[in-house]
Structures are given as structure tokens and as C-alpha cells.
SEBARO-207158 format. One record per residue (C-alpha): residue number from 0; residue in one letter; y negated, x, z. Coordinates in steps of 0.001 Angstrom, whole numbers, plus 500000, padded with zeros to 6 digits. Each point is the difference from the previous one (the first is absolute). Example, Ala and Ser with C-alpha at 12.3 -4.5 7.8 and 13.67 -1.06 7.14 Angstrom:
{0, 'a', {504500, 512300, 507800}},
{1, 's', {496560, 501370, 499340}},
This chain:
{0, 'm', {471481, 477292, 469911}},
{1, 's', {503285, 497919, 499925}},
{2, 'k', {500966, 497791, 503510}},
{3, 'e', {503350, 502647, 499875}},
{4, 'e', {497899, 503176, 500210}},
{5, 's', {497534, 498818, 502676}},
{6, 's', {503513, 498960, 502064}},
{7, 'p', {500464, 502857, 502726}},
{8, 'n', {503588, 500151, 499487}},
{9, 'a', {499310, 500542, 496211}},
{10, 'n', {500181, 503671, 500368}},
{11, 'i', {503035, 500284, 502470}},
{12, 'a', {501902, 503432, 499108}},
{13, 'r', {503105, 501021, 501090}},
{14, 'i', {499983, 502803, 502520}},
{15, 's', {502457, 502603, 499830}},
{16, 'v', {501741, 501261, 503323}},
{17, 'k', {501088, 503743, 499985}},
{18, 'v', {503622, 499698, 502044}},
{19, 'p', {501011, 503142, 501336}},
{20, 'p', {503897, 500785, 500152}},
{21, 'f', {501246, 498609, 503113}},
{22, 'w', {499520, 502495, 503084}},
{23, 'r', {503462, 499836, 502313}},
{24, 'a', {498949, 502698, 502339}},
{25, 'n', {497160, 498034, 500950}},
{26, 'p', {499767, 496338, 499318}},
{27, 'e', {496777, 499109, 501972}},
{28, 'i', {497927, 502642, 497683}},
{29, 'w', {501433, 498670, 497339}},
{30, 'f', {499010, 496322, 500387}},
{31, 's', {496567, 500994, 501219}},
{32, 'q', {499497, 501788, 496665}},
{33, 'm', {501090, 496810, 498298}},
{34, 'e', {497760, 497932, 501939}},
{35, 's', {497123, 502329, 498768}},
{36, 'q', {501016, 499398, 496296}},
{37, 'f', {500091, 496035, 500934}},
{38, 'v', {496317, 500263, 501417}},
{39, 'l', {498733, 501967, 496886}},
{40, 'a', {501830, 497460, 497818}},
{41, 'g', {498865, 497047, 502022}},
{42, 'i', {503609, 498768, 500471}},
{43, 't', {499798, 497771, 503295}},
{44, 't', {503062, 497857, 499800}},
{45, 'e', {503203, 500838, 501217}},
{46, 'i', {502346, 499008, 496880}},
{47, 't', {497996, 502359, 497838}},
{48, 'k', {500283, 502862, 502241}},
{49, 'f', {503742, 499130, 500609}},
{50, 'h', {500648, 500126, 495915}},
{51, 'h', {497805, 503298, 499915}},
{52, 'v', {502431, 501547, 502829}},
{53, 'v', {502940, 498721, 498147}},
{54, 's', {499116, 501270, 497011}},
{55, 'a', {499673, 503494, 501459}},
{56, 'l', {503531, 500271, 501593}},
{57, 'q', {503006, 502131, 498866}},
{58, 'p', {503731, 498778, 500583}},
{59, 'e', {500296, 501101, 503165}},
{60, 'e', {497206, 498577, 501280}},
{61, 'l', {500670, 496591, 498369}},
{62, 'g', {503572, 499953, 501674}},
{63, 'i', {497972, 500090, 503481}},
{64, 'v', {497926, 496849, 498939}},
{65, 'g', {502135, 498516, 497528}},
{66, 'd', {500491, 496854, 502085}},
{67, 'i', {495938, 499710, 500857}},
{68, 'i', {499624, 500310, 495635}},
{69, 'l', {502641, 497383, 499230}},
{70, 'n', {498628, 497719, 502166}},
{71, 'p', {496609, 500773, 500969}},
{72, 'p', {498117, 498320, 503271}},
{73, 'e', {497939, 497140, 499218}},
{74, 'v', {497544, 501757, 502562}},
{75, 'k', {498924, 503359, 500160}},
{76, 'p', {502626, 501545, 497566}},
{77, 'y', {498270, 503392, 499691}},
{78, 't', {499652, 500203, 504197}},
{79, 'a', {503927, 499239, 499732}},
{80, 'l', {500490, 502929, 497627}},
{81, 'r', {497868, 502438, 501641}},
{82, 't', {501805, 499182, 503627}},
{83, 'r', {503254, 500680, 498450}},
{84, 'f', {499188, 503427, 498527}},
{85, 'c', {498098, 501004, 502939}},
{86, 's', {503124, 499204, 502310}},
{87, 'q', {502425, 501499, 497731}},
{88, 'y', {498159, 503133, 499214}},
{89, 'a', {497473, 501122, 502775}},
{90, 'e', {501077, 502381, 502734}},
{91, 't', {500463, 498539, 503417}},
{92, 'e', {497954, 501265, 502839}},
{93, 'e', {503441, 501834, 501568}},
{94, 'q', {500353, 501827, 496313}},
{95, 'r', {496446, 501025, 500045}},
{96, 'l', {500267, 501289, 503170}},
{97, 'r', {502897, 501890, 499413}},
{98, 'g', {498605, 502103, 497098}},
{99, 'l', {497018, 500903, 502484}},
{100, 'i', {502422, 501272, 502816}},
{101, 's', {502524, 501881, 497010}},
{102, 'g', {496724, 501620, 499239}},
{103, 'i', {497956, 499619, 496526}},
{104, 'q', {499482, 503162, 498916}},
{105, 'l', {496986, 501752, 498505}},
{106, 'g', {501539, 501413, 496982}},
{107, 'd', {497492, 500822, 497525}},
{108, 'r', {497760, 497179, 500780}},
{109, 'k', {496576, 499992, 501492}},
{110, 'p', {499669, 499400, 504014}},
{111, 's', {497769, 496841, 499060}},
{112, 'r', {503008, 498714, 497853}},
{113, 'l', {502584, 500687, 502940}},
{114, 'l', {497578, 497977, 502104}},
{115, 'l', {499737, 497074, 497859}},
{116, 'e', {503696, 499818, 499703}},
{117, 'm', {500423, 500063, 503474}},
{118, 'r', {497305, 497555, 500821}},
{119, 'r', {501965, 497623, 497417}},
{120, 'k', {503546, 500520, 501620}},
{121, 'a', {498283, 499448, 503953}},
{122, 'g', {498345, 497097, 499412}},
{123, 's', {497806, 498635, 502537}},
{124, 'r', {502641, 500709, 502778}},
{125, 'i', {498645, 504002, 500398}},
{126, 's', {496701, 501263, 500536}},
{127, 'e', {497960, 502743, 497465}},
{128, 'e', {500218, 502342, 502859}},
{129, 'm', {503868, 500040, 500571}},
{130, 'l', {500185, 500098, 496211}},
{131, 'k', {497912, 503026, 500129}},
{132, 's', {501838, 501722, 502982}},
{133, 'p', {502523, 502714, 499577}},
{134, 'p', {503593, 498677, 498693}},
{135, 'n', {501797, 500885, 503418}},
{136, 'i', {497656, 497713, 501766}},
{137, 'n', {500156, 497139, 497307}},
{138, 'i', {503562, 499672, 500215}},
{139, 'n', {500099, 499798, 503951}},
{140, 'i', {497326, 497295, 499849}},
{141, 'i', {501712, 498193, 497411}},
{142, 'l', {503159, 499506, 501411}},
{143, 'i', {498616, 498783, 503508}},
{144, 'i', {498166, 497489, 497630}},
């Protein structure tokens, strides 16, 4: 066996990352999905994560973070991208509560799916019991909060 073959670095292979299209409706979930991809690929450095995210962006998203892409921060460039996208696209707490007040419709979904959406919009400010109570009670309680 040659010296090169016994070296621990001799068999390093490039691991690909499956980058999904950026999800404007919920950037936190998208970045969480990216983090899972990075874990599977063994990627831990900020700059590598940064370049993978940049490679997945469409022109509209590039415009929002163009300054960061052209002049990446020396420290935590990936975190800078994540912070910018989450602040630009994430719903504010007020928007989420307005969505609850205006009434989320069951439509053709299962009640459990409706409850999941209500939980997401409510965050930690509204209890589980209140989410399950009749709509007229919910609206009055939310208005008080």
C-alpha cells in the first residue's frame, strides 16, 4: 500500500447538496431544509454554505442580497444572507394575527391541516385551547391581546 493510499485524506470525495428552489413564503423553513442538506453533506463552513445558497437564487432574490453577494462579510456570510432573507420575507407577528382574525377557511383541507396552519400563524402567543375554541370567541380574545 502506498503512502498516499494510507493517508486519511486520500479518499475524500465531493458530496453534492440538493438545493431546493428558494421558498419566499417561508424562508425559515427553507433555510432549515438547507441546514439538513449541509449536515448530510458534512458542510460546516459559513463560506461554503453561502456559496450553495447563492447558487440556488433566482434574479429576484439576488436583487435583495446583491450587496452581500458582491461584498460578503468576512465573518458569517451565510448568516448574513439568512438574516436578510428572513427579515424581508417572513410574516410579521401582526400579519400572522390578522390572518387568524380574518378567518382561515377550512375549504377542502382536513381539520388537522387547518389547525397546523393556525398554530404556525399564532406562534407562541395564543394557547392551544384558544385555537380550538369557536371562531367568535377567538376573535374577541385576539382583539384583547
